[in-house]
N, C-alpha and C positions, 0 to 999 in steps of 0.2 A: 743641659746637664742631666736632667731627670730622664730624658729619652735614652741617652747613652747608658745610664745606669740600668734602666729597664731592659735594654737590649743585651747588656752584659749579663744580667741575671738569667735571661732566656738562654744565652749561649752556654753559660756555666751549667745551667740545668740540663741542656741537651748533652753536654759532655759527660756529666755525672750519670745520666741515664745510660749512655753508651758504655761508660766505664763499669757501671754496676752489672751489666750483662756480659761484657766480653773481656774486660781488663782485670777486674778484681779476682776472678777465679784463678788466673795464672800467677797471682802473687800470694794467694792464701796457702799457708802450709797447714792444711787441715789434717789433724790426726784421725778424724773419723772417715769411714769409707763412704764413697758416693753410693747412693741407692739408685740403681737402674731398674725401673719397673716398665713392663710392657704387657700388653694384652694379646694373647694368641687366640686364634679361632680355628677349630678343627673342621673336618669335611662336612660335619652335620650342622655347622653354624653355631656350635656351642663355644663359649669363651671362657678363658681362664687368665687371670692376672698372675704373672710370674715376676720374680726378682732375679736378676742376673748379677753374680759377683765378679765373674771373670771378665776383664776388659776386652780380651780378644773375642770372646763369645758375644759380648755386648755389641761390638762392631759388626759381627755377623748378623745379629738381630736388626740393627739399624739398616744394614744393607738389604735384608729381606723386606723390611718395611718400605724403604725407598723404591725398590724394584717390584714390589707386590708379589714376591715369590712365595711359593709353597715349598717348604722343606720339612724335614723331620726334626722336631724340637723335643728333646727328652731330658731325662735325668732320674735321680732317685726320688721316689714319692715320699712325702712327709705329710703328717696330719696338719690341717689348717682350719681356721674358722671362716670359711667362705661357703658358698652354696654347694660346692662339691664335697667339702670335707677333707680336701687334700690339695696339695700343690707340689711343685718340684723343689727340691733342696737347691737354694740359690748357688751353692758351691759346686753342684754337679751338673748344671745345665750344659747340654751339648746340642749343637746344630749340625745336622748331617744331610747329605744328598741321598744316601742310601742306608738302609738298615736291614737287619735280619727280619723277615716277615713275622716271626713269632714274637717280636718285641714291639710291633706296631699295634696301636690301639686308638680309641677315641675317649673323650672325657666320659661319655655315657657308659662305655664298656668298663671303665675303671670304677665308676660309681656302682655299677651292677655287681661287680665281683672284686671288691677291694682286697680281700685276702690273697687272691691270686696275683694281682698286679703289685701289691706291696712286697710280696715275697718272690717275685719272678727271678729265675736264675740270672745271676749277674747284677741284679738290683736296679737295672735301668730299663725304662720303657720309653717309647717315642710316640708322639702325636703328629700326624701330618697336619701342618698348620701354616697359616699366614699370620703375619703380625699386623694387627688392626690399629694399635695405638702404642706409642712410646712416651714415657714420661722421664725427663731428665731432671736431675736435682738442681735446685737453686738454693744457694746458701743464705743464711740470715744476713750476712754482710752485704751480699748482692742486693737483697730486697731493700735494706736500709739506704744504700747508696742510690739505688734506682728511685726510691720514693722521695728522697731529698731532691734529686734531679727533677722529678715531676713537679714537686712543690715550687722549686725555683723557676721552672719553665712557666708554669701557670701564673705564679705571682708576678713574674716579669711581664707576661702578656697583659694581665689585668692592670698593672701599674702603667704600662705603655699606653694602653687604651685610655686610661684616666688622664694621663698627661697630654695625650694627643687631642682629646676633646676640650681641654682647657684653653 
């Protein structure tokens, strides 16, 4: 009887781990926005973490990351507390195949002349970039369900090993 209970605990734990990562998000009616963060790298190898609000643009970012593509990533510059002192406004991020040459820049060029780039006509500038890292959000509920699943899985395994040795 104890072996069956231990195996049941492990199965329930595995199911909860799966549910925590893939099922719970589809049932959560979260009023808060998902935070989509990624790191882009310009042609000089300099990196900037950006937040993307628009889901369509986020899908373009994910595709760039999967394919290893270099495209023009841009938006309106805003002040930030990072090594560059700026980032793109999350609500204005754009991914483009082509841009006007006068709107193209690098992170170092923006840092060297922020007054120009913050006040560029049209308010948008672009960095030729690849996406080197993407971070997707995990909700607190997902974490709790996943950790309960891990606990049951480990507890069931330990219990099974103890009963098996008796």
